[in-house]
C-alpha positions in Angstrom: -36.5 140.6 149.6 -35.5 142.4 146.4 -38.7 144.5 146.4 -38.1 145.9 149.9 -37.2 149.5 150.4 -33.4 149.9 151.0 -34.0 151.2 154.6 -36.1 148.1 155.4 -33.1 145.9 154.9 -31.4 147.6 157.9 -34.1 146.3 160.3 -33.5 143.1 162.2 -34.6 140.1 160.2 -37.4 138.0 161.6 -37.9 134.6 160.1 -41.1 132.5 160.4 -41.6 129.2 158.6 -45.2 128.6 157.6 -46.7 125.8 159.6 -44.1 125.9 162.3 -44.5 127.5 165.7 -41.7 129.2 167.4 -40.2 132.5 168.2 -37.1 133.5 166.2 -34.4 134.0 168.8 -31.7 133.4 166.2 -32.1 129.7 165.6 -34.8 130.0 163.0 -32.8 132.7 161.2 -29.7 130.5 161.1 -31.8 127.6 159.7 -33.2 130.0 157.0 -29.8 131.0 155.9 -28.5 127.4 156.0 -31.4 126.4 153.7 -30.8 129.3 151.4 -27.1 128.4 151.1 -28.0 124.8 150.3 -30.4 125.9 147.6 -27.8 128.3 146.1 -25.2 125.6 146.0 -27.6 123.3 144.2 -28.6 126.0 141.8 -27.2 126.8 138.3 -25.5 130.0 139.6 -22.4 128.4 141.0 -20.1 125.5 140.2 -18.3 123.5 142.8 -14.5 122.9 142.4 -13.8 119.5 144.0 -10.1 120.1 144.1 -10.3 123.1 146.4 -13.8 122.6 147.8 -14.7 126.2 146.7 -17.6 127.6 144.7 -17.3 130.0 141.8 -19.7 131.5 139.3 -20.6 129.3 136.4 -18.9 130.8 133.3 -21.7 129.6 131.0 -24.2 131.6 133.1 -22.4 134.9 133.2 -22.3 136.3 129.7 -24.7 136.4 126.8 -23.7 137.3 123.3 -20.0 137.0 123.7 -17.3 134.6 124.9 -16.5 134.9 128.6 -12.8 135.6 127.8 -13.7 138.6 125.7 -14.5 140.9 128.6 -14.6 144.1 126.5 -17.6 143.0 124.5 -19.2 140.5 126.9 -22.5 141.6 128.6 -24.1 140.2 131.6 -27.2 138.2 131.0 -30.0 140.4 132.6 -31.6 137.4 134.3 -28.3 136.2 135.7 -27.6 139.7 136.9 -31.0 139.9 138.7 -30.3 136.5 140.3 -26.9 137.7 141.5 -28.4 140.9 142.8 -30.9 138.8 144.9 -28.0 136.6 146.1 -26.0 139.7 147.1 -29.0 141.1 149.0 -29.5 137.8 150.8 -25.8 137.5 151.7 -25.8 141.1 152.9 -28.8 140.4 155.1 -27.1 137.3 156.5 -23.9 139.2 157.4 -25.9 142.2 158.7 -27.8 139.9 161.0 -24.6 138.2 162.1 -25.1 134.9 160.4 -22.2 132.9 158.8 -22.8 131.6 155.4 -21.9 128.1 154.4 -20.7 128.8 150.9 -16.9 128.8 150.6 -15.7 131.2 147.9 -12.0 131.8 146.9 -10.1 134.9 147.9 -10.7 136.4 144.4 -14.5 136.8 145.2 -13.7 138.9 148.3 -11.2 141.0 146.3 -13.9 141.8 143.8 -16.4 142.6 146.6 -13.9 145.0 148.3 -13.5 147.0 145.2 -16.7 147.0 143.1 -15.9 150.2 141.3 -15.1 150.4 137.6 -11.4 150.0 138.6 -11.8 146.4 139.6 -8.8 144.8 141.1 -6.7 142.9 138.7 -6.9 139.2 139.4 -3.8 137.1 138.9 -2.8 133.6 138.2 -2.3 133.3 141.9 -6.0 134.0 142.4 -6.8 131.3 139.9 -4.5 128.9 141.8 -6.5 129.4 144.9 -9.6 128.2 143.0 -8.2 125.6 140.7 -4.5 124.7 141.2 -4.5 122.3 138.3 -5.8 124.9 135.8 -3.4 127.5 137.1 -0.4 125.1 136.8 -1.4 124.3 133.2 -1.6 128.0 132.3 1.7 128.7 134.0 3.3 125.9 132.0 1.9 127.4 128.8 3.1 130.9 129.9 6.7 129.7 130.4 6.7 127.2 127.5 9.9 127.4 125.5 9.7 125.6 122.2 13.4 125.9 121.3 15.2 122.5 121.5 
């Protein structure tokens, strides 16, 4: 998929499973994307948050050579970036071919997709709360902690 010409990605997708007969009238395509989503959720790219039943990128996979919190000096691991690019292409193909994906992401993921320029939207504690309410609550407590007796 990643090696296709960009214009080829705008053609209707036809899926054929090796060893299976059948014409792709949409059902085979849906099965393909369902299997893809299952593989992605079992991969090392995303972690599942039990509390909210959402997926997010695994922090330990994102950066190489710098702590994740230090975004000024952190660099994306090239292999991870290539995998994310492939995932993005596959997600784009699914949406373009009118297939719903079975991977629930928090609102923050869609905010980042809407503005992928250098001026990324600022994510807030409320966005974290959507993904992990317990973590957000703990950070909020630290933020408003008053140590005076």
